[in-house]
C-alpha positions as CSV (number, residue, x, y, z in Angstrom):
1,M,-93.0,-84.0,87.6
2,M,-91.3,-83.6,84.2
3,E,-87.7,-82.3,84.0
4,V,-87.1,-79.4,81.8
5,R,-83.7,-79.3,80.0
6,H,-82.2,-76.6,77.9
7,Y,-80.4,-77.5,74.7
8,Q,-76.7,-77.3,75.1
9,T,-74.1,-77.0,72.3
10,S,-71.4,-79.7,72.0
11,S,-69.1,-77.2,73.9
12,G,-71.7,-77.1,76.7
13,R,-73.2,-73.6,76.1
14,D,-76.8,-73.3,77.3
15,V,-78.2,-71.3,74.4
16,I,-81.6,-70.8,76.1
17,A,-80.1,-69.3,79.2
18,E,-77.9,-67.1,77.0
19,F,-81.0,-65.9,75.1
20,L,-82.9,-65.2,78.3
21,R,-80.2,-63.0,79.6
22,D,-80.9,-60.6,76.8
23,C,-84.6,-60.6,77.3
24,S,-86.6,-58.2,79.5
25,Q,-87.5,-59.2,83.1
26,D,-91.1,-59.6,81.9
27,I,-90.2,-62.2,79.3
28,R,-87.9,-64.1,81.7
29,S,-90.7,-64.1,84.3
30,D,-93.3,-65.3,81.8
31,Y,-90.9,-68.0,80.5
32,L,-90.2,-69.3,84.1
33,D,-94.0,-69.3,84.9
34,A,-94.8,-71.3,81.7
35,I,-91.9,-73.7,82.4
36,S,-93.1,-74.2,85.9
37,L,-96.6,-75.2,84.6
38,L,-95.0,-77.6,82.1
39,E,-93.0,-79.2,84.8
40,K,-96.2,-79.9,86.8
41,G,-97.6,-81.6,83.7
42,E,-100.1,-78.9,82.7
43,I,-101.2,-78.7,79.1
44,L,-100.7,-75.2,77.8
45,K,-103.0,-73.8,75.1
46,M,-103.2,-70.8,72.8
47,P,-102.4,-68.0,73.0
48,L,-99.5,-69.0,75.3
49,N,-98.6,-72.3,73.5
50,R,-99.0,-73.5,70.0
51,P,-98.2,-76.9,68.5
52,L,-95.8,-76.9,65.5
53,N,-96.5,-80.4,64.2
54,N,-96.1,-79.1,60.6
55,V,-92.4,-78.6,61.5
56,Y,-91.8,-81.8,63.6
57,A,-94.3,-84.1,65.5
58,G,-94.5,-83.0,69.1
59,L,-92.7,-79.7,68.7
60,Q,-94.4,-76.9,70.6
61,E,-93.9,-73.1,70.7
62,L,-94.2,-70.9,73.8
63,R,-95.3,-67.4,72.8
64,F,-94.5,-64.2,74.8
65,K,-94.7,-60.5,74.0
66,D,-93.4,-57.4,75.6
67,R,-92.9,-53.8,74.4
68,S,-89.9,-54.7,72.4
69,G,-91.5,-57.5,70.4
70,Q,-92.6,-61.1,70.3
71,Y,-90.5,-64.0,71.5
72,R,-90.7,-67.7,70.8
73,F,-89.3,-70.7,72.7
74,L,-89.5,-74.0,70.9
75,Y,-89.6,-77.2,72.9
76,L,-90.1,-80.9,72.5
77,L,-91.9,-83.1,74.9
78,K,-90.2,-86.5,75.1
79,K,-92.5,-88.7,77.1
80,K,-91.0,-90.3,80.3
81,D,-87.8,-88.4,79.7
82,A,-88.0,-84.6,79.8
83,I,-89.1,-81.4,78.1
84,Y,-86.3,-80.1,75.9
85,V,-86.3,-76.4,75.2
86,I,-84.3,-76.4,72.1
87,H,-84.5,-72.9,70.5
88,A,-85.5,-69.3,71.3
89,F,-85.7,-66.3,69.0
90,K,-87.3,-62.9,68.6
91,K,-90.0,-63.2,66.1
92,K,-89.9,-60.9,63.1
93,T,-92.1,-62.6,60.5
94,E,-95.5,-64.4,60.4
95,E,-94.0,-67.7,59.4
96,L,-91.2,-69.6,61.2
97,P,-88.2,-68.7,59.0
98,D,-86.4,-71.6,57.2
99,K,-83.1,-70.8,59.0
100,E,-84.9,-71.3,62.4
101,K,-86.6,-74.5,61.1
102,R,-83.3,-76.0,60.0
103,L,-81.6,-75.2,63.3
104,V,-84.5,-76.7,65.3
105,L,-84.5,-79.9,63.2
106,K,-80.7,-80.2,63.6
107,R,-80.9,-79.8,67.4
108,I,-83.8,-82.3,67.7
109,K,-81.5,-84.9,66.1
110,E,-78.9,-84.2,68.7
111,I,-81.1,-84.8,71.8
């Protein structure tokens, strides 16, 4: 069983939990279902999950959609350690915006 950890700022804020609070019940439910599968060691595939190796080796993206839009949760699988959910955002463009990429890479260095 893998442990799932949310990224926390240096002041201890859980940015993923904060993001989820503003999401619909459907998105929260879908997120928890996907995390439960990851904890059990399941390999998730498209359309739910997509690798983002072009951003960072091992980076993955959970993909959810509701009436208000598309949501992305980026996580990193660290073998024998944990699954780190390091960023979440509401998707507005086709590509991962540079601002989001920089933030993700900064957070990866911190874990």
